[in-house]
N, C-alpha and C positions, 0 to 999 in steps of 0.2 A: 303693345308687345309684338315684335315683328315675327316671332315664331314660337314653337311650343317647347323651347328649351329654357331651363332656368337653373339658378344655382341655389343651394340650400342657404338659409339665413345664418347658419353657424359658420359658414366658410370664412368670412372676413376675419373674425376673431381667431379662428384656428390657424389661418395662414399667418397672421401677425405673431401668434405664439410660436409657430414653427420658425419663423424668421428670427425671432428673438432668442431662440434656443430653449424656450420654455416648454416645448412639446416634442416628445420622442415618438417618431413614427412607429406604428405597430407593424409586425410582419404580415404580409398579405397571405390569405388562404388561397389554395388552388381551387379553381372553379372552371366550369365549361358551360357553354350555351350553344344552341343550334338554330340555324335558319332553315327550317323545314320548307322545302320548295315543291311546287307542282305546276303543271302547265294548264292554262285555260284555253279552251278551244273555240270560244265564241258562241257555243251552244247554250242550252238552258243552264242557268246558274246552279252550282252545287247547293245542296241543302244548307241552311244556316246551322251554326254550331249551337249546342244546347248547354247552358250553364248548369251548375250544381243544383240550383233551385228549380230548374225545369224551364226557365224562360229562354226562348229561342232568340238569338241575335242573328239577323240575316247577314249573309256575306255581301260585300260590295261587288258582286260579280255580274251585275247587269239587271235586266228587266224581269218580269214575272216568269215563273216556270212555264216552259213550253214555247217561249219566244226566243228566236235565235238572235238575241240582242246583247249577250254577254261579251265582255272584252276578251281579247286574246293575249297570249304572252305569259310571262312568268308571274307567279303569285307566291307570297311568303306567308307563313302562318304566324300570327301575332296574338298576344294575350293582353287584355287590359287589366291592370292590377286594381283590386277593390279599393274603394275610397277609404276603407277602414284600416288598410295595411299601414304598418309603421314605416315601411320602406317604399318609396316611389309610388305613392297612392295616385291612382288615375293614369299612370304612365303605361304606354304600349311597349311591350318587351317581347323577347323570344323565350321559349322554354329553356330552362337552365338551372344549375345549382352547384353546390359544393362537391368536391371530389371526396369519395369515401376511401380512406387509406386502407381499408380491408381488401380493396381490389388491386393493391399495388403488386403483389407477388403471388396471388392465387392462380393455379393452373386453370385455364378456361378454354372452351372451344373457340377457335379464332379463325376467321377467314379474311382474305384480303392482304394488304401490305403487312409485312412482318413487323413485329414490335420494334426491332432496331431501326427500321425505315421510319416508323412513326416517331421514334425517339429523336432521330436526326431532324425531322421536320418540325417537331415541337421544341427542340432544344433542351431535352431532358434525358434522363436515363431510361432504360427499357421498362423498369417497374413503374416509374411515374407515367410513362407514355401509356401503358396498359390501363392504369387507373383513370387517366384523363379521358381516354376513349370510352372506357366503361361508363364514366360519369355522363358523357354526352348521350350515349344510347339509353342509359337508365333514366335520365331526366326527361328525354323525349317520350319514353314510355309512361313515366309517372304523370306527366302533365298533358299529354295529348292522346295516350292510348296507342300510339304508333310504336311498333317494336321492330328495330333493325336487327333482327336475328332470325335464324331458321334452323330446321332440322339438319341441314347440310350446308356446304359452302356455296351451293347454287340455288338455295331456296330461301323464302321468307315466310314467316308465320302469316297465315291468311286471315285469321280471326282471333281477336283477343278480348271479345266482349262477354265471355261466359263468367259465371259467378266465381269459378275457381281462379280464373285469370285476375279478376278484380280483387280477390283476397290476396293474391301474391303482390299485385300492384300496391295495395294498401300497406302491406308489410314492408315493401321497399320504401314507400314514403315515410313510414314511421321508423325506418332504420332497424326494424326487427329482423330483416333479411338482407344480406349483402347481395349485390348483383351477381357476383361470382357463384354464390350458392343458388341463386334463382336460375341461372343458366344451367348449372349442373343438374339440379333436380328435374328440370324439364328436358334435358338432353339437347340443349340448343347451342348453336354456334353463333358467336357475335360476328356480324357482317361489317367489318371495318372498311370494306371496299365500297360501301354505300355512303361513306362519309369523306369529307375533305376539309383540311384545316384552312381557315380563311384569314383570321386576324388575332391579335392579342392586345388586350388593354389591361392596364394595372390601375387600380384605384389610387387617386392622389395620396401623397404621403401625409397630408394634413387631415385625412379622413379618420374618424374614430374606428370604423371597421373597414378593412381593406381586402380586396380580392385580386388575384392574379388570374385573369380570365381568358381562356382560349375560345374563339368563335369558330364554329364549324358550319358547313353547309351539308345538307342531305336531301335526297329526293324522296318524296312520299312513295312507298312501295306499292305496286299494283295490288288492288284488292283491299288495301287498308284505308281507313278513314280517320282523320283527326277529329278529336272532340275536346271539349273543355273538361278535362279530368282534374284540374287544379282547384283547390279550395281558395287559392290566393287570387284568382281571376274571376271577374264578373262577365267577361265577354271574350270571345275569340273570333278572329276574322281571317279569311284568306284575302290578301290585298296586294295589288301590284306595287313594287317598290316606288315607282313614280307617283302613284296615287297617294301613298303614305307620306312621301316627301312633300308633295304639294299641300297636303293637309297640315303637315308640320309647319311649313313655311307660312301658312295662313294663321297659325296659332291655334288650330283646331285639335291637333293631336299632341299630347305631351310625350316627349321622348328624351332619353339621355344621349349625350354625345356619341357613345359607341354605336347605339342603335341607328342614329341618323347617319353616321359615317358609313356603316355597312350597307344600309339601304341605298345610299347614293352609289356605292360601289357595285351594287347588283343591277342598277338601272340599264347598263349597256347590253345585258344578256337577254336574248329573246326566249330562251327555253331553260328549264331546270337543268337539263343535261349539259347545256353550254356553260352554265354557271358552275356546275360541279367540276367540269373539265378545266375551267378557267382558274379554279382555286389553286392549282399547282404553281401558278405564276405570282400568287399573292405574297407580299413581303410579310413575314411573321415577326419582324422586329417589334418589340413592345412599345405601346403608346402610353406615356406617363405624363400627366399634367404637371406643368411648372408654374410656380408662383414667385413673383418678385415685388418688392416695394420700391416705388419710384416717386420721390417727393410726397410721401404719405399715401400715394395712390397704389392700390393693389392691382397688379396685372396678372391675370390667370390665362395660361395658354396651353394648348395641346400641340406639341411639335408636329408639323405636317398637316395640321387641321386648323387653319387660320379662322375658319368661320366660328369656332367656339371661343375665340379670345374674348375675355371680359375685362373691363376696366372698372374698378370699384373705388369710388371716391371715399375719402376718410369718413364722411358722414353717411355714406350709403351702406348701412349695416342691416337693413331689413328688406323684405320682399313682400308683395301683396299676399295677404293671408290665403287667398284662394289659389295661389300658384306655388305654395311652399312645397318643396320636395325634401324628404329626409336625407341624411348624409351619405348613405351608401349608393351614390349615384352611378357607380359602375359595377355594382354587385349583381350577379345573376339571380340570387335568391337569398332569403333570410333563413333557409333551412340548412343546417350543418349536421355532421355526424354526431352520434351521442357523445357526452362529455369525455368519455375515455377514448373516443375515436376522433377527436377534433382534428380537422385537416389544417395543416399549416404549410407555409412555403418551405422549400428545401432549406435546411439549416445552414447557416454560415453564408447566406447570399443576401445581397442588398435587394431592394425592390426592383431595380433595373435588371438584376441578374437572375432573380428567382424564376423558376420554371414556368413556361406558358400553359394556358388552358382554354374557356368559352363564354354573357349577356347580361346584360343587365337584368336583374330582377330584384 
């Protein structure tokens, strides 16, 4: 196997069913994911991240503490999904999750570009833009403990490690508390200026569960530290985009196409600030996989991303058991709003037209 990307075993049959008109595509749900960035200075490596069970996973940041042997340049925060997860088990992903529609039109403290500017950038209305940005900041907090909000437009919360903060974070994860209510009760302002939209990927039409996902970049605020706050991940790392891609190309890291693509796009940037500034030039046109049947052979492609093209012969309907990945290969997470709050794509739109958002998980 030349790299760490694979397709689920269900795909061939589902693609054939779609081509035969036997499968009706489901509407994609809005989602967001974030590439949390920081700079590495070449000094002592940052401490390893600690998982929920207390086991420490060292960061690939260089030699032993105290030695000036660490790499320099940009690093991105990634999580490895537990082997027991129903979706993308063992895959390296970014923090992310579904949009909570409760955040669409609630008044909240807001700093940075206005909602209408975000709406133009994301290709949605202002209410949807607010909910997507809220989802990005909320998911970052839920899964890493990093909060892109402060008491004013020019500040960022310095410490979110107390028991009261953890109680609120857990309530957000369980959807007992909306993000708008969380900000309001703490008197916080969402710092949308610390985010930038990077890309948009939509789960293929033949998938059983689909997500319309916006990818964002954000810089780790001074004084805050990322940790593994997710019960869905068994390891977190800060890793250079080039290091991650090299490991993927060797087949050592399992990743989904959107993750690989965005990592490759980050490689030219030397610092987190440069990547954040460069996001303004990124094309936000959605990427949606296409499938066609040619003489019985399935050809699966992502427009503009030739490296992910796969040709599946009629008899090739299985994959090795140890490399199987469940069907939501472009989904940022398997957590959604409560049943009465289920997030869906904008009504009346096709998958190509439905509004943009954020990773796979």
